[in-house]
C-alpha positions as CSV (number, residue, x, y, z in Angstrom):
1,M,-26.4,-93.0,-30.5
2,K,-29.9,-93.6,-32.3
3,L,-30.9,-90.9,-34.7
4,Q,-33.8,-90.1,-37.0
5,V,-33.2,-87.7,-39.9
6,R,-36.5,-86.8,-41.9
7,H,-35.5,-85.1,-45.5
8,R,-38.5,-83.5,-47.3
9,T,-38.2,-82.4,-50.7
10,H,-41.1,-80.2,-51.8
11,Y,-41.7,-78.9,-55.3
12,E,-44.7,-76.6,-56.4
13,Y,-45.3,-75.9,-60.5
14,T,-47.1,-73.4,-61.4
15,Q,-49.3,-74.6,-64.3
16,Q,-50.6,-78.5,-64.5
17,A,-47.5,-80.9,-64.4
18,S,-48.6,-83.8,-66.8
19,L,-45.6,-87.0,-66.2
20,S,-42.2,-86.8,-64.0
21,H,-39.7,-89.0,-63.3
22,N,-37.8,-88.9,-60.4
23,H,-34.4,-90.6,-58.6
24,I,-33.8,-90.3,-55.3
25,C,-30.6,-90.8,-52.8
26,L,-31.5,-90.5,-49.3
27,Q,-31.2,-93.4,-48.0
28,P,-28.3,-93.9,-45.5
29,R,-25.7,-96.7,-45.9
30,S,-25.0,-98.8,-43.1
31,T,-21.3,-98.7,-42.7
32,A,-18.7,-99.4,-39.9
33,S,-19.4,-96.3,-38.0
34,Q,-23.7,-96.6,-38.4
35,Q,-26.4,-98.9,-39.1
36,C,-29.3,-97.9,-40.7
37,L,-31.9,-99.7,-39.3
38,E,-35.6,-98.2,-41.5
39,T,-36.0,-96.1,-44.1
40,R,-39.3,-94.8,-45.4
41,I,-40.4,-93.1,-48.3
42,D,-43.3,-91.4,-48.7
43,V,-44.6,-89.7,-52.1
44,S,-47.6,-87.8,-52.6
45,P,-49.5,-87.7,-54.8
46,E,-48.6,-91.2,-54.3
47,P,-47.0,-93.4,-57.4
48,G,-48.4,-96.3,-58.5
49,N,-44.9,-98.4,-57.3
50,I,-41.3,-97.4,-56.4
51,Q,-38.3,-98.9,-57.7
52,F,-35.3,-99.4,-55.7
53,D,-31.7,-100.5,-56.4
54,T,-28.1,-99.9,-55.6
55,D,-25.9,-97.9,-57.9
56,V,-22.3,-98.6,-59.0
57,F,-20.9,-97.1,-55.4
58,G,-23.3,-99.3,-53.4
59,N,-25.7,-96.6,-52.5
60,A,-28.9,-97.2,-51.8
61,T,-31.6,-95.7,-54.7
62,A,-34.8,-95.2,-55.2
63,R,-36.9,-94.3,-58.6
64,F,-40.8,-93.4,-59.0
65,N,-42.8,-92.0,-62.3
66,L,-45.8,-89.7,-61.7
67,S,-48.1,-89.8,-64.7
68,Q,-51.2,-88.5,-63.2
69,R,-51.7,-84.5,-63.7
70,H,-50.2,-82.7,-60.5
71,K,-49.1,-79.5,-59.4
72,S,-46.8,-80.2,-56.6
73,C,-44.8,-83.0,-55.2
74,D,-44.0,-84.0,-51.8
75,I,-40.9,-86.7,-50.9
76,V,-40.7,-87.6,-47.6
77,V,-37.6,-89.7,-46.6
78,T,-37.5,-90.9,-42.8
79,S,-34.7,-92.8,-41.4
80,L,-33.8,-94.4,-38.7
81,I,-29.6,-94.7,-37.7
82,Q,-27.7,-96.3,-35.0
83,T,-24.3,-94.5,-35.3
84,R,-21.0,-95.4,-33.2
85,D,-20.1,-93.6,-30.1
86,V,-16.6,-94.0,-30.0
87,L,-14.5,-92.2,-33.4
88,P,-11.3,-94.6,-33.3
89,P,-7.8,-93.1,-33.9
90,L,-6.5,-91.8,-36.7
91,P,-4.2,-94.5,-37.7
92,P,-0.6,-94.6,-39.3
93,S,-0.2,-94.0,-42.8
94,R,2.2,-94.5,-46.2
95,S,3.8,-91.9,-48.0
96,V,1.6,-91.0,-51.4
97,S,4.2,-92.9,-53.6
98,D,3.9,-96.0,-51.2
99,N,-0.1,-95.6,-50.9
100,L,-0.2,-95.7,-54.7
101,Q,2.1,-99.3,-54.8
102,L,0.1,-100.6,-52.4
103,L,-3.1,-99.5,-54.5
104,L,-1.8,-101.3,-57.7
105,S,-2.1,-104.9,-56.2
106,S,-5.3,-104.6,-54.6
107,N,-8.6,-105.4,-56.7
108,T,-11.0,-105.0,-53.4
109,Q,-14.4,-102.9,-53.9
110,D,-13.1,-100.2,-52.2
111,A,-9.8,-99.7,-53.9
112,L,-11.5,-100.1,-57.5
113,M,-13.6,-97.4,-55.9
114,A,-10.1,-95.4,-54.7
115,H,-8.8,-96.1,-58.6
116,D,-11.8,-93.9,-60.0
117,C,-11.3,-91.4,-57.3
118,L,-7.6,-90.3,-58.7
119,L,-9.2,-88.9,-61.7
120,P,-10.9,-86.0,-62.5
121,S,-14.7,-86.0,-62.6
122,P,-17.6,-84.3,-63.8
123,Y,-18.0,-81.7,-61.1
124,I,-14.4,-81.5,-60.7
125,P,-12.2,-81.0,-63.9
126,P,-8.3,-80.3,-64.0
127,S,-7.9,-76.6,-63.4
128,D,-5.4,-74.1,-62.7
129,T,-7.2,-72.9,-59.6
130,L,-6.6,-76.3,-58.1
131,D,-2.6,-76.0,-59.0
132,E,-3.1,-72.5,-57.6
133,F,-4.3,-74.0,-54.3
134,I,-2.1,-77.0,-54.0
135,K,0.5,-74.3,-53.5
136,E,-0.8,-72.9,-50.5
137,L,-0.6,-76.6,-48.7
138,P,2.5,-78.3,-50.4
139,L,2.4,-81.9,-50.1
140,G,6.6,-82.0,-49.1
141,S,7.1,-85.3,-46.8
142,Q,3.4,-85.6,-45.4
143,N,2.0,-88.9,-45.2
144,V,-1.7,-89.8,-46.7
145,V,-3.6,-89.4,-43.4
146,E,-1.3,-86.7,-42.2
147,Y,-2.1,-84.2,-45.9
148,G,-6.0,-85.5,-45.5
149,Q,-5.9,-83.7,-41.7
150,N,-3.9,-80.6,-42.8
151,M,-6.0,-80.2,-46.0
152,M,-9.3,-80.4,-43.8
153,E,-7.5,-77.9,-41.1
154,H,-6.4,-75.4,-43.8
155,I,-9.9,-75.0,-45.8
156,F,-11.3,-74.4,-42.3
157,T,-8.9,-71.5,-41.1
158,T,-8.9,-70.2,-44.6
159,F,-12.2,-70.1,-46.0
160,D,-15.8,-68.9,-44.9
161,Y,-18.4,-70.7,-44.8
162,T,-21.4,-68.6,-46.2
163,S,-24.7,-70.1,-47.1
164,G,-26.4,-68.7,-50.2
165,F,-23.4,-67.9,-52.2
166,S,-22.4,-70.5,-54.4
167,N,-24.7,-73.1,-56.2
168,L,-24.2,-75.8,-58.5
169,V,-22.5,-74.6,-61.1
170,T,-20.4,-72.1,-59.6
171,P,-17.2,-72.9,-61.1
172,L,-14.3,-73.4,-57.9
173,S,-12.0,-71.0,-59.5
174,E,-14.8,-68.3,-57.9
175,I,-15.0,-70.7,-54.5
176,H,-10.8,-69.7,-54.5
177,A,-11.1,-66.2,-55.3
178,A,-13.5,-65.2,-52.9
179,R,-12.5,-67.5,-50.0
180,K,-15.4,-68.6,-49.3
181,G,-18.9,-71.1,-49.8
182,V,-20.8,-74.1,-48.7
183,C,-20.0,-77.2,-47.0
184,Q,-20.3,-79.3,-51.4
185,D,-17.8,-76.6,-52.5
186,F,-15.2,-77.2,-49.9
187,A,-15.6,-80.8,-50.7
188,H,-15.2,-80.5,-53.9
189,L,-12.2,-78.2,-53.7
190,A,-10.0,-81.0,-51.0
191,I,-11.0,-83.8,-53.3
192,G,-9.9,-81.9,-56.6
193,A,-6.4,-80.9,-54.9
194,L,-5.8,-84.4,-53.2
195,R,-6.6,-86.0,-56.6
196,R,-4.1,-83.7,-58.2
197,Q,-1.2,-85.1,-56.2
198,G,-2.1,-89.0,-56.0
199,I,-4.1,-89.4,-53.0
200,P,-7.6,-90.8,-54.0
201,A,-11.0,-88.7,-52.8
202,R,-14.4,-89.2,-52.3
203,Y,-17.2,-86.8,-51.9
204,V,-19.7,-87.8,-48.9
205,S,-23.0,-87.2,-48.6
206,G,-25.0,-87.0,-45.5
207,Y,-26.2,-85.4,-42.6
208,L,-25.5,-83.5,-39.6
209,E,-27.0,-83.2,-36.1
210,T,-26.8,-79.8,-34.9
211,L,-28.0,-78.5,-31.3
212,P,-29.8,-75.5,-30.1
213,P,-28.0,-72.8,-28.3
214,P,-28.3,-73.8,-24.4
215,G,-32.1,-73.3,-23.1
216,Q,-33.3,-73.2,-26.8
217,K,-35.9,-74.9,-28.3
218,K,-34.8,-76.9,-31.8
219,L,-36.4,-75.2,-34.7
220,Q,-38.3,-77.9,-36.7
221,G,-36.3,-78.0,-40.1
222,A,-33.4,-76.0,-39.1
223,D,-31.0,-79.0,-40.4
224,A,-29.8,-79.0,-43.6
225,S,-28.0,-81.7,-45.6
226,H,-23.9,-81.6,-45.6
227,A,-20.9,-83.1,-47.1
228,W,-17.4,-83.7,-46.8
229,Y,-15.1,-85.9,-48.1
230,A,-12.8,-89.3,-47.3
231,I,-9.3,-90.2,-48.5
232,F,-8.4,-93.5,-49.4
233,D,-5.4,-95.4,-47.1
234,A,-4.7,-98.5,-49.0
235,Q,-4.0,-100.4,-45.6
236,H,-6.9,-98.8,-43.7
237,G,-9.1,-97.7,-46.1
238,W,-11.7,-94.7,-46.1
239,I,-11.2,-92.2,-43.4
240,D,-13.0,-89.0,-43.3
241,F,-12.7,-85.6,-43.0
242,D,-15.4,-82.3,-42.5
243,P,-13.5,-79.4,-43.6
244,T,-16.8,-77.2,-43.4
245,N,-16.0,-78.0,-39.2
246,N,-12.5,-79.0,-39.0
247,K,-13.4,-81.9,-37.4
248,R,-13.7,-85.8,-38.4
249,P,-17.0,-87.1,-38.5
250,D,-18.4,-88.8,-35.4
251,N,-21.4,-90.1,-33.8
252,Q,-23.5,-86.8,-34.6
253,Y,-22.5,-87.6,-38.8
254,I,-25.3,-89.6,-40.8
255,T,-23.4,-91.2,-44.0
256,T,-25.9,-91.2,-46.5
257,A,-23.9,-92.0,-49.9
258,W,-20.6,-91.7,-51.8
259,G,-19.4,-91.3,-55.2
260,R,-16.9,-88.8,-57.2
261,D,-18.5,-86.1,-56.5
262,Y,-22.0,-84.2,-56.0
263,G,-23.5,-85.6,-59.5
264,D,-23.0,-89.1,-58.3
265,V,-25.2,-88.6,-54.7
266,T,-27.1,-85.9,-56.3
267,P,-30.6,-86.2,-53.0
268,V,-33.5,-86.1,-55.8
269,K,-33.0,-85.3,-59.7
270,G,-35.4,-86.1,-62.7
271,M,-37.4,-84.6,-65.6
272,V,-40.8,-83.3,-65.5
273,Y,-42.9,-82.1,-68.4
274,G,-45.2,-79.5,-68.3
275,G,-45.4,-77.7,-65.1
276,G,-44.7,-74.4,-65.7
277,T,-42.2,-72.7,-63.8
278,H,-41.3,-74.8,-60.2
279,S,-40.2,-73.3,-56.7
280,L,-38.4,-75.9,-54.2
281,T,-38.3,-76.6,-50.4
282,V,-36.0,-78.4,-48.7
283,E,-36.2,-79.4,-44.7
284,V,-34.0,-81.5,-42.5
285,D,-34.5,-82.6,-39.2
286,V,-32.2,-84.7,-37.6
287,L,-33.2,-85.9,-34.0
288,R,-31.6,-87.9,-31.0
289,M,-33.9,-90.9,-30.0
290,E,-34.2,-92.9,-26.9
291,D,-32.0,-95.5,-26.2
292,R,-34.6,-98.6,-27.0
293,V,-35.3,-98.8,-31.0
294,L,-38.4,-97.3,-32.5
295,T,-39.8,-98.0,-35.5
296,L,-41.0,-95.5,-37.9
297,A,-44.4,-96.9,-37.0
298,E,-44.1,-95.8,-33.6
299,I,-42.7,-92.2,-34.5
């Protein structure tokens, strides 16, 4: 399936900003399940240049400065992605202890990231909350993949998705106590619990194509950024699970980036000098394209 994703980030300032530094992590990856055919970044006001780079996790990033005075900043990232139509079945897996033993003998890039993803990270520190949550779903004799899938199902059935309930600084203790949150919260909670029990887990950011009800037109900007988690099986690699929707990501999903937690894959971050207070608007559209490969210039 071919998908086009358009992600618009708009900052509006109450006063003139004299300078801003911006870092973008919004260009989809090419992976075993998708190919990024093309990406375009449009910024207004236009920067002198945009510097492209790759971070330590292999994510495509971009940086730019706005040195002219401005009262707004508009960042639009448009990408064409080909996703794989067939979702492979879950592979047979190993016990947690056997998986860790095999991981210790591997030095691939995936294995090196898995080592990092066994440790606490800034958004997922050790906590009593994670220990309490683990009691709801004991590991027992489950293998790595079984437990990763059961974690997805447990969060989906025992937590409510509630848009606007949390923000970037809401602690997991509040998410656990209220039994509600958003996709980023569910991913962080799952990752923390998995790591505490010796299963490497990473945070995945991206998009999910949402379809309108039958007979209704899809609203522009109605889609949103999405997040889920992946576990590492030392024999078969990373395997993704989406606890918000209780499904394994398929051809309706687009992977943008991955890291230890949200902080590693923040879509847009930076620093602004002046500007007073600001308002932020984010719009996302994920659209199915024709079978032939269109270029962004044709869209």
